[in-house]
C-alpha positions as CSV (number, residue, x, y, z in Angstrom):
1,M,59.2,-18.4,-75.6
2,R,57.8,-20.0,-72.4
3,R,60.4,-18.1,-70.2
4,S,59.5,-14.8,-71.6
5,F,55.8,-15.4,-71.0
6,Q,56.6,-16.3,-67.4
7,A,58.7,-13.2,-67.0
8,V,56.0,-11.0,-68.4
9,T,53.4,-12.6,-66.2
10,T,55.6,-12.1,-63.1
11,W,56.1,-8.5,-63.9
12,I,52.4,-7.9,-64.4
13,L,51.8,-9.4,-60.9
14,A,54.6,-7.3,-59.5
15,A,53.1,-4.2,-61.1
16,L,49.7,-5.0,-59.7
17,M,51.1,-5.5,-56.3
18,G,53.1,-2.3,-56.6
19,A,49.9,-0.5,-57.3
20,G,48.3,-1.9,-54.4
21,C,51.3,-1.0,-52.2
22,W,51.1,2.6,-53.5
23,R,47.4,2.8,-52.7
24,G,48.1,1.3,-49.2
25,G,50.8,3.8,-48.6
26,L,48.5,6.7,-49.6
27,E,46.0,5.3,-47.2
28,L,48.5,5.1,-44.4
29,L,49.5,8.8,-45.0
30,T,45.8,9.7,-44.8
31,V,45.4,7.9,-41.5
32,L,48.5,9.5,-40.1
33,N,47.3,13.0,-41.1
34,R,43.8,12.6,-39.8
35,G,44.7,10.7,-36.7
36,V,41.8,8.4,-37.1
37,I,41.9,4.7,-38.3
38,P,38.3,4.2,-39.7
39,G,36.5,1.1,-38.5
40,R,35.0,-1.0,-41.3
41,R,32.5,-2.8,-39.1
42,G,33.1,-1.3,-35.6
43,P,34.1,2.0,-34.2
44,S,36.9,4.1,-35.5
45,L,40.1,4.3,-33.6
46,H,41.1,7.8,-32.7
47,L,44.7,8.9,-31.7
48,A,43.3,11.2,-29.0
49,D,41.2,8.5,-27.4
50,S,43.7,5.6,-27.2
51,P,47.2,6.5,-28.4
52,L,48.7,3.1,-27.6
53,A,46.1,1.2,-29.6
54,Y,46.3,3.6,-32.4
55,W,50.1,3.3,-32.8
56,A,50.0,-0.5,-32.3
57,V,47.4,-0.8,-35.2
58,F,49.3,1.7,-37.3
59,A,52.7,-0.2,-36.8
60,F,51.0,-3.5,-37.7
61,F,49.6,-1.9,-41.0
62,C,53.1,-0.4,-41.8
63,A,54.7,-3.9,-41.2
64,A,52.1,-5.5,-43.5
65,L,52.8,-2.8,-46.2
66,L,56.6,-3.2,-45.9
67,T,56.2,-7.0,-46.2
68,A,54.0,-6.6,-49.4
69,M,56.6,-4.1,-50.9
70,G,59.4,-6.6,-50.2
71,F,57.4,-9.3,-51.9
72,T,56.8,-7.0,-54.9
73,V,60.4,-6.4,-55.3
74,F,61.2,-10.1,-55.0
75,L,58.6,-10.7,-57.9
76,A,60.2,-8.0,-60.0
77,Y,63.6,-9.6,-59.5
78,L,62.3,-13.1,-60.4
79,G,60.8,-11.7,-63.6
80,W,64.0,-10.1,-64.5
81,R,66.0,-13.3,-63.7
82,Q,63.5,-15.3,-65.9
83,A,63.9,-12.8,-68.7
84,M,67.8,-13.0,-68.5
85,E,67.7,-16.8,-68.5
86,G,65.4,-16.8,-71.5
87,R,67.9,-14.6,-73.4
88,R,70.8,-16.9,-72.7
89,S,69.1,-20.1,-74.1
């Protein structure tokens, strides 16, 4: 019983992270389409003004999103493994 609770909890966390990754991916597509990375506290970063800085920040955001997606897949795998171990015992 405890294993199945852990598996479900892990799957819920993976689903929440997956939703966050989906939202982050949509935001990245919006940034790519508009050519502007909105500044939260400072000025926005425009592609036309400074392309090197724009692509550097965009690549950093993409790397962060890919890392989060990889962790989400890893959590889903852990949940699946916990569920399978719970079925065996």
